[in-house]
C-alpha positions as CSV (number, residue, x, y, z in Angstrom):
1,M,3.2,23.3,-9.5
2,T,4.8,20.4,-11.8
3,T,6.1,17.6,-11.3
4,S,9.8,18.8,-12.2
5,D,9.6,20.7,-8.8
6,R,12.9,19.9,-7.0
7,K,11.5,20.5,-3.3
8,A,10.1,17.3,-2.0
9,P,6.7,15.6,-3.6
10,T,3.5,15.7,-1.6
11,L,2.4,12.0,-2.8
12,S,5.2,9.4,-3.3
13,I,3.3,6.4,-5.0
14,I,4.9,2.9,-4.8
15,I,3.8,0.3,-7.3
16,T,4.9,-3.4,-6.8
17,A,5.3,-5.2,-10.1
18,Y,6.1,-8.9,-10.7
19,Q,6.0,-10.4,-14.1
20,D,3.6,-7.1,-14.8
21,A,5.5,-6.2,-18.0
22,A,2.2,-5.6,-20.1
23,A,0.8,-4.0,-17.7
24,I,3.4,-1.1,-16.7
25,P,3.4,1.4,-20.1
26,E,-0.8,2.2,-19.7
27,L,-0.5,2.0,-15.6
28,A,2.3,4.6,-15.8
29,Q,0.6,6.7,-18.2
30,E,-2.9,6.8,-16.1
31,I,-0.8,7.6,-12.9
32,T,1.2,10.4,-14.5
33,I,-2.6,11.7,-16.3
34,A,-4.1,11.8,-12.7
35,M,-2.1,13.2,-10.6
36,Q,-1.3,16.1,-13.0
37,A,-5.2,16.6,-13.0
38,A,-5.6,16.5,-9.3
39,G,-2.2,18.9,-8.9
40,V,-0.8,17.3,-6.9
41,T,3.2,16.7,-6.4
42,W,4.6,13.5,-6.7
43,E,6.8,10.8,-7.5
44,A,6.1,7.0,-8.3
45,I,8.7,4.4,-7.1
46,W,8.2,1.4,-9.0
47,I,9.5,-1.8,-7.3
48,D,10.3,-4.7,-9.7
49,D,10.0,-7.8,-7.2
50,G,12.3,-10.0,-9.1
51,S,10.6,-10.5,-12.4
52,T,12.0,-12.5,-15.1
53,D,9.7,-11.1,-17.7
54,E,10.3,-7.8,-19.6
55,T,9.1,-5.6,-16.2
56,L,12.8,-3.9,-15.6
57,A,12.9,-3.1,-19.1
58,R,9.5,-1.5,-19.3
59,L,10.6,0.5,-15.9
60,Q,14.0,1.7,-17.4
61,A,12.2,3.0,-19.8
62,L,9.7,5.3,-18.2
63,P,10.2,9.0,-17.6
64,P,11.0,11.3,-14.2
65,P,8.9,11.2,-11.9
66,H,9.0,7.7,-12.5
67,R,11.7,5.7,-10.8
68,Y,12.1,2.1,-10.0
69,R,14.0,-0.3,-7.4
70,S,14.6,-4.0,-8.6
71,F,15.1,-7.0,-6.6
72,E,17.5,-9.5,-7.1
73,H,15.0,-12.2,-6.0
74,N,11.2,-12.0,-5.2
75,H,10.3,-11.2,-1.9
76,G,6.3,-10.3,-2.1
77,Q,4.2,-6.9,-1.9
78,S,5.0,-6.3,2.1
79,A,9.1,-5.8,1.2
80,G,8.4,-4.1,-2.0
81,Y,6.4,-1.3,-0.1
82,R,9.1,-1.1,2.8
83,A,11.6,-0.8,-0.2
84,G,9.7,1.9,-1.5
85,A,9.2,3.8,1.4
86,E,12.7,3.8,2.7
87,A,13.4,5.5,-0.7
88,A,10.4,7.7,-0.9
89,R,10.3,11.6,-0.4
90,G,7.0,12.2,0.0
91,T,5.3,13.4,2.8
92,W,2.6,10.7,2.3
93,L,2.9,7.6,0.3
94,A,-0.1,5.4,-1.7
95,T,0.2,2.0,-3.0
96,L,-1.2,0.2,-6.1
97,D,-0.7,-3.3,-7.0
98,G,1.2,-3.5,-10.7
99,D,-1.6,-5.5,-12.3
100,G,-3.4,-2.5,-13.1
101,Q,-6.9,-3.6,-11.7
102,N,-6.5,-0.3,-8.9
103,D,-7.5,2.8,-10.8
104,P,-5.0,5.7,-10.0
105,A,-7.8,8.2,-10.2
106,D,-8.6,7.1,-6.8
107,L,-5.4,8.1,-5.2
108,P,-5.8,11.6,-4.8
109,R,-9.3,11.4,-3.3
110,L,-7.9,9.0,-0.9
111,L,-5.2,11.8,-0.3
112,A,-7.7,14.5,0.4
113,E,-9.7,12.4,2.5
114,A,-7.0,11.5,4.9
115,Q,-5.9,15.4,5.2
116,R,-9.4,16.3,5.4
117,L,-10.3,14.0,8.4
118,G,-6.2,14.1,9.5
119,V,-6.4,10.2,9.8
120,D,-2.8,8.5,9.2
121,L,-4.5,6.1,6.5
122,A,-7.1,6.2,4.1
123,I,-7.5,2.6,2.5
124,G,-10.2,1.8,-0.1
125,F,-12.8,-1.3,-0.3
126,R,-13.5,-2.4,-3.8
127,S,-17.4,-1.9,-3.9
128,R,-17.6,-3.6,-7.0
129,R,-14.6,-6.0,-7.2
130,Q,-14.0,-7.1,-10.4
131,D,-12.8,-11.3,-9.4
132,D,-14.1,-14.4,-9.8
133,W,-16.9,-15.6,-7.2
134,L,-14.3,-17.8,-5.2
135,R,-11.9,-15.0,-4.8
136,R,-14.7,-12.9,-3.9
137,V,-16.3,-15.1,-1.2
138,S,-13.1,-16.6,0.4
139,A,-12.0,-12.5,1.1
140,R,-15.0,-11.6,2.1
141,I,-15.0,-14.6,4.8
142,A,-11.0,-13.7,5.5
143,N,-12.0,-10.2,6.1
144,R,-14.8,-10.9,8.7
145,F,-12.7,-13.5,10.5
146,R,-9.7,-11.2,10.2
147,N,-12.2,-8.3,11.9
148,W,-13.5,-10.6,14.8
149,A,-9.9,-11.8,15.7
150,T,-8.2,-8.4,16.0
151,G,-11.0,-6.6,16.9
152,V,-10.6,-3.8,14.3
153,T,-13.4,-3.9,11.5
154,V,-12.0,-3.2,8.4
155,T,-14.5,-3.7,5.0
156,D,-11.7,-4.8,2.4
157,A,-8.3,-5.4,4.2
158,G,-6.8,-6.6,0.6
159,C,-7.4,-3.2,-1.2
160,A,-4.2,-2.1,-2.4
161,S,-5.6,1.6,-3.0
162,R,-4.2,3.1,-0.4
163,V,-2.7,6.6,1.2
164,M,-1.0,7.0,4.5
165,R,1.8,9.1,6.3
166,T,5.1,8.3,5.2
167,E,6.4,9.0,9.0
168,R,3.6,6.3,10.1
169,F,3.9,3.8,7.5
170,L,7.9,3.4,8.4
171,Q,6.5,2.8,12.4
172,L,4.5,-0.3,11.5
173,P,5.9,-4.2,12.3
174,F,7.5,-5.4,9.1
175,F,6.8,-9.1,8.3
176,H,5.9,-10.9,5.1
177,G,2.3,-10.3,4.8
178,N,2.1,-7.3,7.0
179,F,0.0,-5.2,4.0
180,Y,-3.2,-7.2,4.7
181,F,-2.7,-5.9,8.7
182,F,-1.9,-2.2,7.5
183,P,-5.4,-0.7,9.4
184,V,-4.7,-3.0,12.2
185,L,-1.4,-2.2,12.6
186,T,-1.9,1.5,12.4
187,V,-4.3,1.3,15.2
188,M,-1.8,-0.2,17.0
189,V,1.1,2.2,17.1
190,G,-1.9,5.1,17.6
191,G,-2.5,5.8,14.3
192,T,-6.2,6.3,12.9
193,F,-7.4,5.2,9.6
194,C,-10.9,6.2,7.3
195,E,-12.3,3.7,4.4
196,L,-13.5,5.1,1.1
197,P,-15.2,3.0,-2.2
198,T,-12.6,2.5,-4.6
199,N,-12.7,1.5,-8.6
200,H,-11.8,-2.1,-9.5
201,R,-11.0,-3.1,-12.5
202,P,-10.9,-6.2,-14.6
203,R,-7.6,-7.4,-15.3
204,R,-6.3,-6.8,-18.7
205,H,-2.8,-8.5,-18.9
206,G,-1.5,-12.0,-16.9
207,R,-2.6,-13.5,-13.7
208,T,-2.6,-12.9,-10.2
209,N,-0.1,-14.2,-8.0
210,Y,-2.4,-14.8,-5.1
211,G,-4.7,-17.2,-4.3
212,I,-6.1,-19.6,-1.8
213,R,-3.8,-22.2,-1.8
214,N,-0.5,-19.5,-1.3
215,R,-2.8,-17.4,1.3
216,L,-4.8,-19.5,3.6
217,I,-2.1,-21.0,5.5
218,P,0.1,-18.1,5.8
219,G,-3.1,-15.7,6.2
220,I,-3.6,-17.8,9.2
221,M,-0.5,-18.1,10.8
222,D,-0.1,-14.3,10.3
223,L,-3.0,-13.6,12.0
224,I,-2.2,-15.6,14.7
225,G,1.2,-13.4,14.9
226,V,-0.6,-10.1,14.6
227,C,-3.2,-11.4,17.7
228,W,0.1,-11.7,19.8
229,L,1.2,-8.4,18.6
230,L,-1.8,-6.7,19.7
231,R,-1.7,-8.1,23.0
232,R,2.2,-7.6,23.8
233,H,2.2,-4.1,22.1
234,R,2.4,-0.9,24.7
235,R,2.1,2.5,24.1
236,W,3.3,4.8,27.1
237,V,2.4,8.5,27.6
238,V,5.3,10.4,29.7
239,R,3.4,12.3,32.1
240,Q,6.4,14.1,33.6
241,E,10.3,14.2,33.0
242,S,13.4,16.1,34.0
243,G,15.2,18.3,31.8
244,R,18.4,17.0,30.1
245,G,21.8,18.0,31.4
246,S,24.4,19.3,29.5
247,P,26.9,16.3,28.5
């Protein structure tokens, strides 16, 4: 099968990009090569998250099945993933960051494992994370605290290499920063997930938009909110019901 097939693709890859113009051409080529090698029908939906550099121009130059949506202002990754999911045609979604640190070659493996196990979400964990020691240590502490508070064990909640059923993704509560809680929220709505080690590469262009300063307080507030959701959320099973009468 080719990417020019008119039927809906199996996988819709959502890539959020903010000030990532320099990384886009190479990452787009890597996505194309990885998907063609795996024989997966796919599309790539790039989200320009209000960039002020040449990000939009680079996206406009990409050939199909790459396409894009461009935000007027910066809204963050959660909004980007949601906007991509609402435009997606695939049965499955994949996510990547636009900086090129995530390896697109991991996505077919995540998809295959999710399908094999019958789970709703396959998320990677960066076994050899290519970040400075402070980011690695702070992420490890945050993951442990998050796991303790929610009761759901996730090795690397911040890893952007993920594959998820589109239908299940659209059931997740949407809020700014919810991507750190995708596994927890998946379990909350009745889904399942698995984890696989994934490749993490050194940053080749630009600099990160996330750090301790802009994540510590929002992260704590988000965690409090998610714990509230976990305790207040209800899932029910209908034991029996009568047939629907004619109008």
